[in-house]
C-alpha positions in Angstrom: 7.7 16.3 -10.8 8.3 12.6 -10.8 7.9 11.5 -7.2 7.6 7.7 -7.8 10.0 6.0 -5.3 10.8 2.6 -4.1 12.7 1.5 -1.1 14.9 -1.5 -1.5 15.5 -3.7 1.5 18.0 -6.3 2.5 17.4 -8.1 5.8 20.6 -10.0 6.5 20.3 -12.2 9.4 21.6 -14.0 12.0 23.3 -11.1 13.6 18.2 -10.6 10.7 -8.9 -5.2 14.2 -12.2 -4.9 15.9 -14.8 -2.7 14.2 -15.9 0.3 16.3 -19.4 1.7 16.7 -19.3 3.7 13.5 -18.7 0.6 11.5 -15.0 1.2 10.8 -12.0 -0.6 12.1 -9.9 1.4 14.6 -7.2 2.5 12.2 -9.8 3.9 9.7 -11.7 5.6 12.5 -8.5 7.4 13.6 -8.0 8.8 10.0 -11.7 9.7 9.6 -11.8 11.7 12.8 -9.0 14.1 11.6 -9.5 14.3 7.8 -9.7 17.8 6.3 -12.2 19.0 3.8 -11.5 17.9 0.2 -9.6 20.4 -1.9 -11.3 22.1 -4.9 -11.8 19.7 -7.8 -9.3 20.4 -10.6 -10.9 18.2 -13.2 -7.9 15.8 -13.1 -7.5 14.0 -9.9 -10.7 12.2 -9.0 -9.3 11.1 -5.6 -6.4 11.3 -3.2 -4.8 8.8 -0.9 -4.8 10.0 2.7 -2.9 7.1 4.1 -1.2 4.0 2.5 0.7 1.6 4.7 2.3 -1.7 4.2 3.5 -3.7 7.3 5.7 -6.7 6.7 6.4 -9.0 9.7 9.2 -11.5 9.0 9.2 -14.9 10.8 12.3 -16.8 11.8 11.9 -19.1 8.8 11.8 -16.1 6.4 8.0 -16.2 5.8 6.3 -12.8 5.8 2.9 -11.7 7.1 1.8 -8.7 5.1 -0.8 -6.1 6.0 -1.8 -3.4 3.5 -4.1 -0.5 4.5 -5.2 2.3 2.2 -7.5 5.3 2.9 -8.9 7.2 -0.1 -10.9 10.4 -0.3 -13.1 11.0 -3.3 -12.6 14.4 -4.9 -14.8 14.1 -8.0 -18.2 16.0 -7.7 -19.9 13.1 -9.5 -21.9 10.8 -7.2 -21.1 7.6 -8.9 -17.4 7.3 -8.5 -15.7 4.0 -7.9 -12.7 3.6 -5.7 -10.5 0.6 -6.2 -7.4 -0.8 -4.3 -5.4 -3.9 -5.0 -2.8 -6.3 -3.7 -0.3 -7.8 -6.1 0.6 -11.4 -5.5 1.8 -14.6 -7.2 1.7 -18.4 -6.5 4.1 -17.9 -3.5 1.5 -15.7 -1.7 -1.7 -16.5 0.0 -4.3 -13.7 0.6 -5.9 -14.2 3.9 -8.3 -11.3 3.9 -9.5 -8.4 1.7 -12.0 -5.9 2.9 -13.4 -2.4 2.3 -15.4 0.2 4.2 -17.3 3.3 2.9 -17.9 6.4 5.0 -20.1 8.9 3.0 -19.8 12.6 3.8 -23.1 12.4 5.8 -23.7 9.0 7.3 -22.2 6.1 9.2 -19.3 4.0 8.0 -20.3 0.6 6.7 -18.5 -2.5 5.6 -18.8 -3.2 1.9 -19.4 -6.8 0.9 -18.4 -6.8 -2.7 -17.0 -9.5 -5.0 -13.3 -9.8 -5.1 -11.6 -9.9 -8.5 -8.2 -11.5 -9.3 -6.7 -10.1 -12.5 -3.7 -11.7 -14.2 -0.9 -9.3 -15.0 -0.7 -9.5 -18.8 2.5 -7.3 -18.8 4.6 -10.1 -17.3 5.2 -13.1 -19.6 4.8 -16.7 -18.2 4.3 -15.9 -14.6 1.4 -16.3 -12.1 1.4 -12.6 -11.2 -2.1 -11.4 -10.3 -3.7 -8.5 -8.5 -6.6 -8.9 -6.0 -8.9 -5.9 -6.6 -11.6 -4.7 -4.2 -13.8 -1.8 -5.2 -16.5 0.5 -3.7 -19.1 2.2 -5.8 -21.4 5.2 -5.4 -18.7 7.3 -3.7 -19.6 11.0 -3.4 -17.3 14.0 -3.2 -15.7 13.8 0.3 -16.5 10.1 0.7 -13.8 8.1 2.6 -13.1 4.6 1.4 -10.8 2.3 3.4 -9.2 -0.9 2.1 -7.4 -3.7 4.1 -5.5 -6.7 2.8 -3.7 -9.4 4.7 -1.5 -12.0 3.1 1.3 -14.4 3.7 4.3 -14.5 1.4 6.8 -17.3 0.8 9.9 -15.7 -0.7 12.1 -17.8 -3.0 14.9 -15.3 -2.4 14.6 -13.3 0.7 13.6 -10.0 -0.9 10.9 -7.3 -0.8 9.9 -4.5 -3.0 7.8 -1.5 -1.8 6.8 1.1 -4.4 5.9 4.5 -3.0 3.2 4.9 -5.7 -0.6 4.7 -5.6 -1.6 6.3 -9.0 -3.0 9.4 -7.1 -1.7 12.2 -4.9 -0.6 10.7 -1.6 -0.8 12.5 1.7 1.2 9.9 3.6 2.8 6.6 2.5 4.5 4.3 5.0 6.4 1.0 4.9 7.0 -0.9 8.2 9.4 -3.8 8.4 9.5 -6.0 11.6 12.2 -8.6 11.7 13.0 -11.2 14.4 15.5 -10.3 17.2 19.1 -10.6 16.1 18.5 -9.8 12.4 20.1 -6.9 10.6 18.6 -4.9 7.8 20.0 -3.2 4.7 18.0 -0.9 2.5 18.4 1.4 -0.5 16.3 3.9 -2.4 16.1 3.5 -6.2 15.9 6.3 -8.7 15.7 9.0 -6.0 16.8 9.9 -2.6 14.7 8.9 0.4 14.9 9.1 4.2 16.6 6.7 6.6 14.1 4.6 8.5 13.0 5.3 12.0 14.2 2.4 14.1 12.5 1.1 17.3 13.9 -2.2 18.4 13.6 -4.6 15.5 11.0 -2.5 13.7 12.0 0.0 10.9 9.6 2.5 9.4 10.1 4.5 6.1 7.6 7.3 5.5 7.1 10.0 2.9 4.4 12.7 2.7 3.1 15.0 0.0 3.7 12.8 -3.0 2.3 13.8 -6.4 1.8 11.1 -9.0 4.5 11.1 -11.7 3.4 12.5 -15.0 3.4 10.1 -18.0 5.8 11.0 -20.7 5.6 10.0 -24.4 7.5 6.8 -25.3 8.5 6.4 -21.7 7.7 3.6 -19.2 4.5 3.8 -17.3 4.8 5.8 -14.1 4.0 2.7 -12.0 6.9 0.8 -13.7 9.2 3.6 -12.7 8.4 3.0 -9.0 9.3 -0.7 -9.1 12.5 -2.5 -8.3 13.8 -5.7 -6.9 15.2 -5.5 -3.3 17.2 -8.3 -1.7 16.5 -9.7 1.7 18.6 -12.6 2.7 20.5 -14.4 5.5 24.3 -14.4 5.9 26.4 -16.3 8.5 27.7 -14.3 11.4 
């Protein structure tokens, strides 16, 4: 079943980690302490996403500080699997940090110091769209791999797009939007229905669980393309 989803946001305003002893950051340690055993390998899905979260904090001037966290569990029985996560950006964004940690089934978590790779998006004509990739190799069945990206975005039009898609089964996917006091927020789901956000003060959280990757169809758009859209986040006078 096609479960690719995207939440579209409109923020309309004026009315708008320290590593622990195991070698993992606190958020990764919390996931690792409660992770279940990997399901039987079906020969298709080599990994699953236990947790994917994007947090966007909007400043008064419209700039956004973004933090993306992804926790992946390897399902393949082969001991040489490579787990990769990425952050899409363009010339309006500045990546502040990209890191990865690996926790083997038997052993301590460790920070991976691997080269970062920026790949241009050849599917978009005449743009500066790229993806920062970070990978971890030699992952075993049951290995946990954690990725963390931090970036600043300068938006030409106040807008944000969040696809609920990771190219693998997703146990939990979350998007958190934090706006300055006095801002209002509009949102919409595209191509499917989705939940209303949980609201605490000026913070809104959208969350979905148990997402299967959409199946590719002959002569159709790629599944990732079906998860994308262009939301609008802008200011209006009171």
